[in-house]
C-alpha angles and dihedrals in degrees: 000000000000099000138119134188110192103173139026117200129209091273092054095253116151116223133204095026114165128183144172126252135183120236130183111232101173138358108307090353128103140158137212117232134176126225142151115288120232122236118249116256128220111315092011136113131207107221124202100216119229099174140350129197122237109232126207089222088072094051096091091047090053096045106036128069113262129204092249143006154253102051126177121216144190131082107179105080131162118191149126129276107260102171134356133212127225116302096021116123099188118124119242109256096034111143109235140170140181142122104312129150148243088023105161090097144086090252135021131181116230136183110244087231090070099048133095123188112238114239117244118271098034118122106240090228088060097045094088095157102181100057092038090052091050092054093046091051091047090055091049091053095044108080111234117184134186112293095002118165108225140176135199116209111200121033105209121125095295093044093049091050090050091050089057094048093047092047088056093047127082093279124138096209136007118200120193121205128190141139093236121079093208091055091050092050091050092050090052090052090051097054111287112140092215138358130205145179107245090241093052103051114147120247094250091065094050097041135057123023097336129219127323095222130016118188111204107206102160101084087219138117091239092054092050092049093050092049089053090052098048102043116097125235108285089012127125135254112200114198107212096150118100105242117201116191131005124328132191123221132201094242092176091059092043089053096043093049092043090219129174114236117200126195095215097192122112124217102162108103097212093047091050091050093053092045089050090052090052093047092051090050088053089049092050090049089052093241088128125040113208098168095086090048100055094075105152130044128191137178123246089259089055100060091120089054090051092054090046089055091048090053095045097039098204117207110297095015118145111140134005121207129194107224118196117223124234 
């Protein structure tokens, strides 16, 4: 890692720290630059980033023309405490994670409020707290009852995590649905009872009373429409997918079925922190397996390649992670 700390003062502050960061300078084009790193203020922590997940929610920012540049990206870091500000009682070297941005960098400053210590024994490249916390909170908000029949539509990183959590809940059957055969096979290996292409769903899923809970994790119009079709009357559709732009809904069917529709996203910082803590505890207890989901790794100077892989989704792709060298 390109970083130096030349002096340490009486308060333990490290001076003359420099680090690299990625910044987007045009659609699909970024650069890596090096500059001095600011000290953390009161209640803040300077994190030395080990790895940071690449999120699909940033894909449109990376690929579409923006009003102005440069723009810095990344919000799923895992790293160690390098320096702390006043009022922070967190030992240097502690492995932490949380929603912090901009995280495609050697160092990032975080509010202590947003951080969760990573339990021992977890690979830092798997301790992607922010997306794991989002899935945990989505499960909490999506009512799951004894012997429920559930489905997850969309088997990216979030969908695959949700499949695992639902399979370990009190469900009677978990169905996984995705366009990609490799994603369906992975979901089956992670606990789904069956997995289908959306155009090849068996009659029993489309007929009868439908499913008790359908988690829509595609962020697409087609995924939302299919969830509406498959949910039973008085069932629940949980929207986990990140929708960008306008969507239409079949309000007549929603009304006729009397379904509950949950926006499963979390924006409250404290709620996300506690959901992240719960998800990491599940990870430490081996109730979730992230290793098969972190499929592609890139260096900090390869962020554009990581986004290109996310957009293209080559065979076997689930999640890309930026791993800092050193």
